NUKEVO-409575 format. One record per residue: residue in one letter; x, y, z of N, C-alpha, C in turn. Coordinates in steps of 0.05 Angstrom, whole numbers, plus 5000, padded with zeros to 4 digits. Each point is the difference from the previous one (the first is absolute). Layout:
<atom><code>A</code><n_xx>X</n_xx><n_yy>Y</n_yy><n_zz>Z</n_zz><ca_xx>X</ca_xx><ca_yy>Y</ca_yy><ca_zz>Z</ca_zz><c_xx>X</c_xx><c_yy>Y</c_yy><c_zz>Z</c_zz></atom>
...
END
This chain:
<atom><code>M</code><n_xx>6367</n_xx><n_yy>2285</n_yy><n_zz>5665</n_zz><ca_xx>4995</ca_xx><ca_yy>5022</ca_yy><ca_zz>4982</ca_zz><c_xx>4996</c_xx><c_yy>5025</c_yy><c_zz>5017</c_zz></atom>
<atom><code>I</code><n_xx>5010</n_xx><n_yy>5022</n_yy><n_zz>4989</n_zz><ca_xx>4996</ca_xx><ca_yy>5025</ca_yy><ca_zz>5014</ca_zz><c_xx>4981</c_xx><c_yy>5017</c_yy><c_zz>4982</c_zz></atom>
<atom><code>C</code><n_xx>4983</n_xx><n_yy>5015</n_yy><n_zz>5013</n_zz><ca_xx>4981</ca_xx><ca_yy>5017</ca_yy><ca_zz>4986</ca_zz><c_xx>5011</c_xx><c_yy>5028</c_yy><c_zz>4997</c_zz></atom>
<atom><code>L</code><n_xx>5001</n_xx><n_yy>5010</n_yy><n_zz>4976</n_zz><ca_xx>5010</ca_xx><ca_yy>5027</ca_yy><ca_zz>4994</ca_zz><c_xx>4978</c_xx><c_yy>5014</c_yy><c_zz>4984</c_zz></atom>
<atom><code>T</code><n_xx>5003</n_xx><n_yy>5027</n_yy><n_zz>4997</n_zz><ca_xx>4980</ca_xx><ca_yy>5016</ca_yy><ca_zz>4986</ca_zz><c_xx>5012</c_xx><c_yy>5013</c_yy><c_zz>4976</c_zz></atom>
<atom><code>R</code><n_xx>4988</n_xx><n_yy>4995</n_yy><n_zz>4977</n_zz><ca_xx>5010</ca_xx><ca_yy>5013</ca_yy><ca_zz>4975</ca_zz><c_xx>4992</c_xx><c_yy>5030</c_yy><c_zz>5001</c_zz></atom>
<atom><code>L</code><n_xx>5011</n_xx><n_yy>5015</n_yy><n_zz>4981</n_zz><ca_xx>4995</ca_xx><ca_yy>5029</ca_yy><ca_zz>5000</ca_zz><c_xx>4970</c_xx><c_yy>5007</c_yy><c_zz>4996</c_zz></atom>
<atom><code>H</code><n_xx>4986</n_xx><n_yy>4984</n_yy><n_zz>4985</n_zz><ca_xx>4971</ca_xx><ca_yy>5007</ca_yy><ca_zz>4995</ca_zz><c_xx>4982</c_xx><c_yy>4988</c_yy><c_zz>5022</c_zz></atom>
<atom><code>G</code><n_xx>5012</n_xx><n_yy>4988</n_yy><n_zz>5021</n_zz><ca_xx>4984</ca_xx><ca_yy>4992</ca_yy><ca_zz>5024</ca_zz><c_xx>4994</c_xx><c_yy>4971</c_yy><c_zz>5002</c_zz></atom>
<atom><code>S</code><n_xx>5005</n_xx><n_yy>4984</n_yy><n_zz>4979</n_zz><ca_xx>4993</ca_xx><ca_yy>4971</ca_yy><ca_zz>5002</ca_zz><c_xx>5022</c_xx><c_yy>4985</c_yy><c_zz>5016</c_zz></atom>
<atom><code>A</code><n_xx>4991</n_xx><n_yy>4979</n_yy><n_zz>5013</n_zz><ca_xx>5019</ca_xx><ca_yy>4984</ca_yy><ca_zz>5016</ca_zz><c_xx>5014</c_xx><c_yy>4980</c_yy><c_zz>4982</c_zz></atom>
<atom><code>I</code><n_xx>5025</n_xx><n_yy>4995</n_yy><n_zz>5006</n_zz><ca_xx>5016</ca_xx><ca_yy>4979</ca_yy><ca_zz>4986</ca_zz><c_xx>5014</c_xx><c_yy>4984</c_yy><c_zz>5021</c_zz></atom>
<atom><code>Y</code><n_xx>5000</n_xx><n_yy>4974</n_yy><n_zz>4997</n_zz><ca_xx>5013</ca_xx><ca_yy>4981</ca_yy><ca_zz>5018</ca_zz><c_xx>5025</c_xx><c_yy>4990</c_yy><c_zz>4986</c_zz></atom>
<atom><code>I</code><n_xx>5023</n_xx><n_yy>5003</n_yy><n_zz>5014</n_zz><ca_xx>5026</ca_xx><ca_yy>4993</ca_yy><ca_zz>4988</ca_zz><c_xx>5014</c_xx><c_yy>4980</c_yy><c_zz>5019</c_zz></atom>
<atom><code>N</code><n_xx>5012</n_xx><n_yy>4980</n_yy><n_zz>4987</n_zz><ca_xx>5016</ca_xx><ca_yy>4981</ca_yy><ca_zz>5015</ca_zz><c_xx>5027</c_xx><c_yy>5013</c_yy><c_zz>5006</c_zz></atom>
<atom><code>P</code><n_xx>5006</n_xx><n_yy>5005</n_yy><n_zz>5025</n_zz><ca_xx>5025</ca_xx><ca_yy>5014</ca_yy><ca_zz>5007</ca_zz><c_xx>5025</c_xx><c_yy>4984</c_yy><c_zz>4992</c_zz></atom>
<atom><code>D</code><n_xx>4998</n_xx><n_yy>4974</n_yy><n_zz>4996</n_zz><ca_xx>5023</ca_xx><ca_yy>4985</ca_yy><ca_zz>4992</ca_zz><c_xx>5007</c_xx><c_yy>5005</c_yy><c_zz>4971</c_zz></atom>
<atom><code>Q</code><n_xx>4982</n_xx><n_yy>5011</n_yy><n_zz>4985</n_zz><ca_xx>5004</ca_xx><ca_yy>5006</ca_yy><ca_zz>4971</ca_zz><c_xx>5010</c_xx><c_yy>5028</c_yy><c_zz>4995</c_zz></atom>
<atom><code>I</code><n_xx>5002</n_xx><n_yy>5017</n_yy><n_zz>5021</n_zz><ca_xx>5009</ca_xx><ca_yy>5027</ca_yy><ca_zz>4996</ca_zz><c_xx>5030</c_xx><c_yy>5001</c_yy><c_zz>4995</c_zz></atom>
<atom><code>Q</code><n_xx>5008</n_xx><n_yy>5012</n_yy><n_zz>4978</n_zz><ca_xx>5028</ca_xx><ca_yy>5002</ca_yy><ca_zz>4994</ca_zz><c_xx>5011</c_xx><c_yy>5027</c_yy><c_zz>5011</c_zz></atom>
<atom><code>S</code><n_xx>4985</n_xx><n_yy>5021</n_yy><n_zz>4995</n_zz><ca_xx>5009</ca_xx><ca_yy>5026</ca_yy><ca_zz>5010</ca_zz><c_xx>4976</c_xx><c_yy>5019</c_yy><c_zz>5006</c_zz></atom>
<atom><code>I</code><n_xx>5005</n_xx><n_yy>5018</n_yy><n_zz>5017</n_zz><ca_xx>4981</ca_xx><ca_yy>5021</ca_yy><ca_zz>5006</ca_zz><c_xx>5014</c_xx><c_yy>5027</c_yy><c_zz>4997</c_zz></atom>
<atom><code>E</code><n_xx>4989</n_xx><n_yy>5017</n_yy><n_zz>4983</n_zz><ca_xx>5013</ca_xx><ca_yy>5025</ca_yy><ca_zz>4994</ca_zz><c_xx>4981</c_xx><c_yy>5023</c_yy><c_zz>5008</c_zz></atom>
<atom><code>E</code><n_xx>5009</n_xx><n_yy>5018</n_yy><n_zz>5016</n_zz><ca_xx>4983</ca_xx><ca_yy>5022</ca_yy><ca_zz>5009</ca_zz><c_xx>5008</c_xx><c_yy>5026</c_yy><c_zz>4987</c_zz></atom>
<atom><code>T</code><n_xx>4987</n_xx><n_yy>5007</n_yy><n_zz>4979</n_zz><ca_xx>5002</ca_xx><ca_yy>5027</ca_yy><ca_zz>4989</ca_zz><c_xx>4977</c_xx><c_yy>5014</c_yy><c_zz>5012</c_zz></atom>
<atom><code>P</code><n_xx>4989</n_xx><n_yy>5021</n_yy><n_zz>4988</n_zz><ca_xx>4975</ca_xx><ca_yy>5010</ca_yy><ca_zz>5012</ca_zz><c_xx>4979</c_xx><c_yy>4978</c_yy><c_zz>5004</c_zz></atom>
<atom><code>D</code><n_xx>4999</n_xx><n_yy>4981</n_yy><n_zz>4982</n_zz><ca_xx>4983</ca_xx><ca_yy>4977</ca_yy><ca_zz>5003</ca_zz><c_xx>5017</c_xx><c_yy>4976</c_yy><c_zz>5006</c_zz></atom>
<atom><code>T</code><n_xx>4988</n_xx><n_yy>4979</n_yy><n_zz>5011</n_zz><ca_xx>5015</ca_xx><ca_yy>4976</ca_yy><ca_zz>5007</ca_zz><c_xx>4996</c_xx><c_yy>4979</c_yy><c_zz>4978</c_zz></atom>
<atom><code>H</code><n_xx>5022</n_xx><n_yy>4991</n_yy><n_zz>4988</n_zz><ca_xx>5000</ca_xx><ca_yy>4981</ca_yy><ca_zz>4979</ca_zz><c_xx>5010</c_xx><c_yy>4973</c_yy><c_zz>5011</c_zz></atom>
<atom><code>I</code><n_xx>4984</n_xx><n_yy>4979</n_yy><n_zz>4995</n_zz><ca_xx>5008</ca_xx><ca_yy>4973</ca_yy><ca_zz>5008</ca_zz><c_xx>5005</c_xx><c_yy>4984</c_yy><c_zz>4975</c_zz></atom>
<atom><code>T</code><n_xx>5024</n_xx><n_yy>4987</n_yy><n_zz>4999</n_zz><ca_xx>5007</ca_xx><ca_yy>4983</ca_yy><ca_zz>4978</ca_zz><c_xx>5000</c_xx><c_yy>4971</c_yy><c_zz>5010</c_zz></atom>
<atom><code>L</code><n_xx>4986</n_xx><n_yy>4983</n_yy><n_zz>4986</n_zz><ca_xx>4999</ca_xx><ca_yy>4972</ca_yy><ca_zz>5008</ca_zz><c_xx>5021</c_xx><c_yy>4984</c_yy><c_zz>4984</c_zz></atom>
<atom><code>M</code><n_xx>5005</n_xx><n_yy>4975</n_yy><n_zz>5008</n_zz><ca_xx>5020</ca_xx><ca_yy>4983</ca_yy><ca_zz>4987</ca_zz><c_xx>4994</c_xx><c_yy>4995</c_yy><c_zz>4971</c_zz></atom>
<atom><code>N</code><n_xx>4974</n_xx><n_yy>5000</n_yy><n_zz>4992</n_zz><ca_xx>4993</ca_xx><ca_yy>4995</ca_yy><ca_zz>4973</ca_zz><c_xx>5001</c_xx><c_yy>5025</c_yy><c_zz>4982</c_zz></atom>
<atom><code>G</code><n_xx>5007</n_xx><n_yy>5022</n_yy><n_zz>5012</n_zz><ca_xx>5003</ca_xx><ca_yy>5025</ca_yy><ca_zz>4985</ca_zz><c_xx>4975</c_xx><c_yy>5018</c_yy><c_zz>5002</c_zz></atom>
<atom><code>N</code><n_xx>4978</n_xx><n_yy>4991</n_yy><n_zz>5011</n_zz><ca_xx>4977</ca_xx><ca_yy>5017</ca_yy><ca_zz>5003</ca_zz><c_xx>5006</c_xx><c_yy>5023</c_yy><c_zz>5020</c_zz></atom>
<atom><code>R</code><n_xx>4990</n_xx><n_yy>5024</n_yy><n_zz>4993</n_zz><ca_xx>5004</ca_xx><ca_yy>5023</ca_yy><ca_zz>5018</ca_zz><c_xx>4973</c_xx><c_yy>5011</c_yy><c_zz>5008</c_zz></atom>
<atom><code>F</code><n_xx>4998</n_xx><n_yy>5008</n_yy><n_zz>5025</n_zz><ca_xx>4976</ca_xx><ca_yy>5011</ca_yy><ca_zz>5011</ca_zz><c_xx>5007</c_xx><c_yy>5026</c_yy><c_zz>5014</c_zz></atom>
<atom><code>I</code><n_xx>4982</n_xx><n_yy>5019</n_yy><n_zz>4998</n_zz><ca_xx>5003</ca_xx><ca_yy>5026</ca_yy><ca_zz>5014</ca_zz><c_xx>4979</c_xx><c_yy>5000</c_yy><c_zz>5022</c_zz></atom>
<atom><code>V</code><n_xx>5009</n_xx><n_yy>5003</n_yy><n_zz>5025</n_zz><ca_xx>4982</ca_xx><ca_yy>4999</ca_yy><ca_zz>5023</ca_zz><c_xx>5002</c_xx><c_yy>5026</c_yy><c_zz>5017</c_zz></atom>
<atom><code>V</code><n_xx>4980</n_xx><n_yy>5004</n_yy><n_zz>5017</n_zz><ca_xx>4998</ca_xx><ca_yy>5024</ca_yy><ca_zz>5016</ca_zz><c_xx>5019</c_xx><c_yy>4998</c_yy><c_zz>5024</c_zz></atom>
<atom><code>E</code><n_xx>5003</n_xx><n_yy>4976</n_yy><n_zz>5012</n_zz><ca_xx>5015</ca_xx><ca_yy>4996</ca_yy><ca_zz>5025</ca_zz><c_xx>5030</c_xx><c_yy>5007</c_yy><c_zz>4996</c_zz></atom>
<atom><code>K</code><n_xx>5012</n_xx><n_yy>5010</n_yy><n_zz>5021</n_zz><ca_xx>5028</ca_xx><ca_yy>5006</ca_yy><ca_zz>4999</ca_zz><c_xx>5016</c_xx><c_yy>4975</c_yy><c_zz>5005</c_zz></atom>
<atom><code>T</code><n_xx>5026</n_xx><n_yy>5001</n_yy><n_zz>4994</n_zz><ca_xx>5017</ca_xx><ca_yy>4976</ca_yy><ca_zz>5002</ca_zz><c_xx>5001</c_xx><c_yy>4989</c_yy><c_zz>5029</c_zz></atom>
<atom><code>A</code><n_xx>5002</n_xx><n_yy>5017</n_yy><n_zz>5019</n_zz><ca_xx>5001</ca_xx><ca_yy>4991</ca_yy><ca_zz>5028</ca_zz><c_xx>4974</c_xx><c_yy>4985</c_yy><c_zz>5008</c_zz></atom>
<atom><code>T</code><n_xx>4978</n_xx><n_yy>5008</n_yy><n_zz>4990</n_zz><ca_xx>4974</ca_xx><ca_yy>4987</ca_yy><ca_zz>5006</ca_zz><c_xx>5000</c_xx><c_yy>4972</c_yy><c_zz>4987</c_zz></atom>
<atom><code>I</code><n_xx>5010</n_xx><n_yy>4998</n_yy><n_zz>4975</n_zz><ca_xx>5000</ca_xx><ca_yy>4975</ca_yy><ca_zz>4986</ca_zz><c_xx>5019</c_xx><c_yy>4980</c_yy><c_zz>5014</c_zz></atom>
<atom><code>V</code><n_xx>5023</n_xx><n_yy>5010</n_yy><n_zz>5008</n_zz><ca_xx>5019</ca_xx><ca_yy>4983</ca_yy><ca_zz>5014</ca_zz><c_xx>4989</c_xx><c_yy>4990</c_yy><c_zz>5027</c_zz></atom>
<atom><code>E</code><n_xx>4986</n_xx><n_yy>5018</n_yy><n_zz>5014</n_zz><ca_xx>4987</ca_xx><ca_yy>4992</ca_yy><ca_zz>5025</ca_zz><c_xx>4979</c_xx><c_yy>4979</c_yy><c_zz>4996</c_zz></atom>
<atom><code>K</code><n_xx>4984</n_xx><n_yy>5002</n_yy><n_zz>4978</n_zz><ca_xx>4980</ca_xx><ca_yy>4980</ca_yy><ca_zz>4994</ca_zz><c_xx>5014</c_xx><c_yy>4973</c_yy><c_zz>4993</c_zz></atom>
<atom><code>M</code><n_xx>5022</n_xx><n_yy>5001</n_yy><n_zz>4986</n_zz><ca_xx>5015</ca_xx><ca_yy>4976</ca_yy><ca_zz>4993</ca_zz><c_xx>5010</c_xx><c_yy>4986</c_yy><c_zz>5025</c_zz></atom>
<atom><code>L</code><n_xx>5012</n_xx><n_yy>5016</n_yy><n_zz>5018</n_zz><ca_xx>5010</ca_xx><ca_yy>4988</ca_yy><ca_zz>5025</ca_zz><c_xx>4978</c_xx><c_yy>4989</c_yy><c_zz>5018</c_zz></atom>
<atom><code>S</code><n_xx>4977</n_xx><n_yy>5013</n_yy><n_zz>5001</n_zz><ca_xx>4978</ca_xx><ca_yy>4990</ca_yy><ca_zz>5016</ca_zz><c_xx>4990</c_xx><c_yy>4974</c_yy><c_zz>4989</c_zz></atom>
<atom><code>L</code><n_xx>4998</n_xx><n_yy>4998</n_yy><n_zz>4973</n_zz><ca_xx>4992</ca_xx><ca_yy>4975</ca_yy><ca_zz>4988</ca_zz><c_xx>5019</c_xx><c_yy>4977</c_yy><c_zz>5006</c_zz></atom>
<atom><code>K</code><n_xx>5026</n_xx><n_yy>5005</n_yy><n_zz>4997</n_zz><ca_xx>5020</ca_xx><ca_yy>4980</ca_yy><ca_zz>5006</ca_zz><c_xx>4999</c_xx><c_yy>4991</c_yy><c_zz>5029</c_zz></atom>
<atom><code>A</code><n_xx>4997</n_xx><n_yy>5020</n_yy><n_zz>5018</n_zz><ca_xx>4998</ca_xx><ca_yy>4993</ca_yy><ca_zz>5029</ca_zz><c_xx>4976</c_xx><c_yy>4983</c_yy><c_zz>5006</c_zz></atom>
<atom><code>A</code><n_xx>4977</n_xx><n_yy>5007</n_yy><n_zz>4987</n_zz><ca_xx>4976</ca_xx><ca_yy>4984</ca_yy><ca_zz>5005</ca_zz><c_xx>5003</c_xx><c_yy>4971</c_yy><c_zz>4990</c_zz></atom>
<atom><code>V</code><n_xx>5013</n_xx><n_yy>4997</n_yy><n_zz>4977</n_zz><ca_xx>5005</ca_xx><ca_yy>4974</ca_yy><ca_zz>4989</ca_zz><c_xx>5018</c_xx><c_yy>4984</c_yy><c_zz>5018</c_zz></atom>
<atom><code>L</code><n_xx>5021</n_xx><n_yy>5012</n_yy><n_zz>5010</n_zz><ca_xx>5019</ca_xx><ca_yy>4986</ca_yy><ca_zz>5018</ca_zz><c_xx>4986</c_xx><c_yy>4993</c_yy><c_zz>5027</c_zz></atom>
<atom><code>R</code><n_xx>4983</n_xx><n_yy>5018</n_yy><n_zz>5010</n_zz><ca_xx>4985</ca_xx><ca_yy>4994</ca_yy><ca_zz>5025</ca_zz><c_xx>4983</c_xx><c_yy>4976</c_yy><c_zz>4996</c_zz></atom>
<atom><code>R</code><n_xx>4985</n_xx><n_yy>4999</n_yy><n_zz>4978</n_zz><ca_xx>4982</ca_xx><ca_yy>4977</ca_yy><ca_zz>4995</ca_zz><c_xx>5016</c_xx><c_yy>4975</c_yy><c_zz>4995</c_zz></atom>
<atom><code>A</code><n_xx>5023</n_xx><n_yy>5001</n_yy><n_zz>4988</n_zz><ca_xx>5016</ca_xx><ca_yy>4977</ca_yy><ca_zz>4995</ca_zz><c_xx>5012</c_xx><c_yy>4989</c_yy><c_zz>5026</c_zz></atom>
<atom><code>G</code><n_xx>5005</n_xx><n_yy>5017</n_yy><n_zz>5020</n_zz><ca_xx>5011</ca_xx><ca_yy>4991</ca_yy><ca_zz>5025</ca_zz><c_xx>4980</c_xx><c_yy>4989</c_yy><c_zz>5019</c_zz></atom>
<atom><code>E</code><n_xx>4974</n_xx><n_yy>5004</n_yy><n_zz>4995</n_zz><ca_xx>4979</ca_xx><ca_yy>4989</ca_yy><ca_zz>5017</ca_zz><c_xx>4995</c_xx><c_yy>4971</c_yy><c_zz>4993</c_zz></atom>
<atom><code>S</code><n_xx>5012</n_xx><n_yy>4983</n_yy><n_zz>5015</n_zz><ca_xx>4996</ca_xx><ca_yy>4972</ca_yy><ca_zz>4995</ca_zz><c_xx>4991</c_xx><c_yy>4986</c_yy><c_zz>5026</c_zz></atom>
<atom><code>S</code><n_xx>4976</n_xx><n_yy>4990</n_yy><n_zz>4999</n_zz><ca_xx>4990</ca_xx><ca_yy>4985</ca_yy><ca_zz>5023</ca_zz><c_xx>5009</c_xx><c_yy>4971</c_yy><c_zz>4997</c_zz></atom>
<atom><code>P</code><n_xx>5006</n_xx><n_yy>4987</n_yy><n_zz>5022</n_zz><ca_xx>5009</ca_xx><ca_yy>4972</ca_yy><ca_zz>4997</ca_zz><c_xx>4978</c_xx><c_yy>4983</c_yy><c_zz>4989</c_zz></atom>
<atom><code>K</code><n_xx>5007</n_xx><n_yy>4983</n_yy><n_zz>4982</n_zz><ca_xx>4980</ca_xx><ca_yy>4982</ca_yy><ca_zz>4987</ca_zz><c_xx>4997</c_xx><c_yy>4975</c_yy><c_zz>5017</c_zz></atom>
<atom><code>K</code><n_xx>4975</n_xx><n_yy>4993</n_yy><n_zz>5005</n_zz><ca_xx>4995</ca_xx><ca_yy>4976</ca_yy><ca_zz>5016</ca_zz><c_xx>5010</c_xx><c_yy>4975</c_yy><c_zz>4986</c_zz></atom>
<atom><code>Y</code><n_xx>4997</n_xx><n_yy>4999</n_yy><n_zz>4974</n_zz><ca_xx>5008</ca_xx><ca_yy>4976</ca_yy><ca_zz>4987</ca_zz><c_xx>5031</c_xx><c_yy>4996</c_yy><c_zz>4999</c_zz></atom>
<atom><code>L</code><n_xx>5015</n_xx><n_yy>5021</n_yy><n_zz>5008</n_zz><ca_xx>5029</ca_xx><ca_yy>4997</ca_yy><ca_zz>5000</ca_zz><c_xx>5010</c_xx><c_yy>4991</c_yy><c_zz>5027</c_zz></atom>
<atom><code>R</code><n_xx>4983</n_xx><n_yy>5000</n_yy><n_zz>5021</n_zz><ca_xx>5008</ca_xx><ca_yy>4991</ca_yy><ca_zz>5026</ca_zz><c_xx>4989</c_xx><c_yy>4972</c_yy><c_zz>5006</c_zz></atom>
<atom><code>K</code><n_xx>5015</n_xx><n_yy>4985</n_yy><n_zz>5015</n_zz><ca_xx>4990</ca_xx><ca_yy>4975</ca_yy><ca_zz>5009</ca_zz><c_xx>4984</c_xx><c_yy>5005</c_yy><c_zz>5026</c_zz></atom>
<atom><code>R</code><n_xx>4976</n_xx><n_yy>4990</n_yy><n_zz>5001</n_zz><ca_xx>4983</ca_xx><ca_yy>5005</ca_yy><ca_zz>5023</ca_zz><c_xx>5009</c_xx><c_yy>4984</c_yy><c_zz>5024</c_zz></atom>
<atom><code>H</code><n_xx>5007</n_xx><n_yy>4976</n_yy><n_zz>4996</n_zz><ca_xx>5006</ca_xx><ca_yy>4982</ca_yy><ca_zz>5022</ca_zz><c_xx>5028</c_xx><c_yy>4990</c_yy><c_zz>4996</c_zz></atom>
<atom><code>L</code><n_xx>5020</n_xx><n_yy>5016</n_yy><n_zz>5008</n_zz><ca_xx>5028</ca_xx><ca_yy>4991</ca_yy><ca_zz>4996</ca_zz><c_xx>5006</c_xx><c_yy>4976</c_yy><c_zz>5017</c_zz></atom>
<atom><code>A</code><n_xx>4989</n_xx><n_yy>4998</n_yy><n_zz>5024</n_zz><ca_xx>5006</ca_xx><ca_yy>4978</ca_yy><ca_zz>5017</ca_zz><c_xx>4989</c_xx><c_yy>4974</c_yy><c_zz>4988</c_zz></atom>
<atom><code>G</code><n_xx>4977</n_xx><n_yy>5001</n_yy><n_zz>4987</n_zz><ca_xx>4988</ca_xx><ca_yy>4976</ca_yy><ca_zz>4988</ca_zz><c_xx>5011</c_xx><c_yy>4993</c_yy><c_zz>4973</c_zz></atom>
<atom><code>Y</code><n_xx>5017</n_xx><n_yy>5017</n_yy><n_zz>4989</n_zz><ca_xx>5010</ca_xx><ca_yy>4995</ca_yy><ca_zz>4973</ca_zz><c_xx>5023</c_xx><c_yy>4980</c_yy><c_zz>5001</c_zz></atom>
<atom><code>L</code><n_xx>4997</n_xx><n_yy>4978</n_yy><n_zz>4986</n_zz><ca_xx>5021</ca_xx><ca_yy>4980</ca_yy><ca_zz>4998</ca_zz><c_xx>5005</c_xx><c_yy>4995</c_yy><c_zz>4970</c_zz></atom>
<atom><code>P</code><n_xx>5025</n_xx><n_yy>5004</n_yy><n_zz>4992</n_zz><ca_xx>5005</ca_xx><ca_yy>4995</ca_yy><ca_zz>4971</ca_zz><c_xx>4998</c_xx><c_yy>4971</c_yy><c_zz>4994</c_zz></atom>
<atom><code>R</code><n_xx>4994</n_xx><n_yy>4993</n_yy><n_zz>4976</n_zz><ca_xx>4998</ca_xx><ca_yy>4972</ca_yy><ca_zz>4992</ca_zz><c_xx>5027</c_xx><c_yy>4987</c_yy><c_zz>5000</c_zz></atom>
<atom><code>R</code><n_xx>5001</n_xx><n_yy>4977</n_yy><n_zz>5013</n_zz><ca_xx>5025</ca_xx><ca_yy>4986</ca_yy><ca_zz>5002</ca_zz><c_xx>5004</c_xx><c_yy>4983</c_yy><c_zz>4975</c_zz></atom>
<atom><code>I</code><n_xx>5023</n_xx><n_yy>5003</n_yy><n_zz>4988</n_zz><ca_xx>5006</ca_xx><ca_yy>4984</ca_yy><ca_zz>4976</ca_zz><c_xx>5019</c_xx><c_yy>4977</c_yy><c_zz>5008</c_zz></atom>
<atom><code>D</code><n_xx>4990</n_xx><n_yy>4976</n_yy><n_zz>4996</n_zz><ca_xx>5017</ca_xx><ca_yy>4977</ca_yy><ca_zz>5006</ca_zz><c_xx>5016</c_xx><c_yy>4993</c_yy><c_zz>4975</c_zz></atom>
<atom><code>S</code><n_xx>5022</n_xx><n_yy>4987</n_yy><n_zz>5004</n_zz><ca_xx>5016</ca_xx><ca_yy>4992</ca_yy><ca_zz>4978</ca_zz><c_xx>4987</c_xx><c_yy>4978</c_yy><c_zz>4984</c_zz></atom>
<atom><code>T</code><n_xx>4980</n_xx><n_yy>4986</n_yy><n_zz>5011</n_zz><ca_xx>4987</ca_xx><ca_yy>4978</ca_yy><ca_zz>4986</ca_zz><c_xx>4979</c_xx><c_yy>5011</c_yy><c_zz>4981</c_zz></atom>
<atom><code>E</code><n_xx>4990</n_xx><n_yy>5024</n_yy><n_zz>5005</n_zz><ca_xx>4979</ca_xx><ca_yy>5012</ca_yy><ca_zz>4983</ca_zz><c_xx>5013</c_xx><c_yy>5012</c_yy><c_zz>4975</c_zz></atom>
<atom><code>E</code><n_xx>4990</n_xx><n_yy>4993</n_yy><n_zz>4977</n_zz><ca_xx>5010</ca_xx><ca_yy>5012</ca_yy><ca_zz>4975</ca_zz><c_xx>4978</c_xx><c_yy>5001</c_yy><c_zz>4980</c_zz></atom>
END
């Protein structure tokens, strides 16, 4: 979510994935996918910068993967798979 400021000063948090269009007349109008429209103080360039920063932060966090201990075999040398004999059924 990105934080924007309405004309009367209150904060509004908008999901940038739901933004359909941003129109900058003297005021900045944001139209969402569901048809809701909001007028905010920020300019279009600022809103786009906030959207890009949010996406970059999400991608950075998604790329941080530490190796999981339970996915590695601790003792590969001692690991012997179970032998299946043809007589066992």
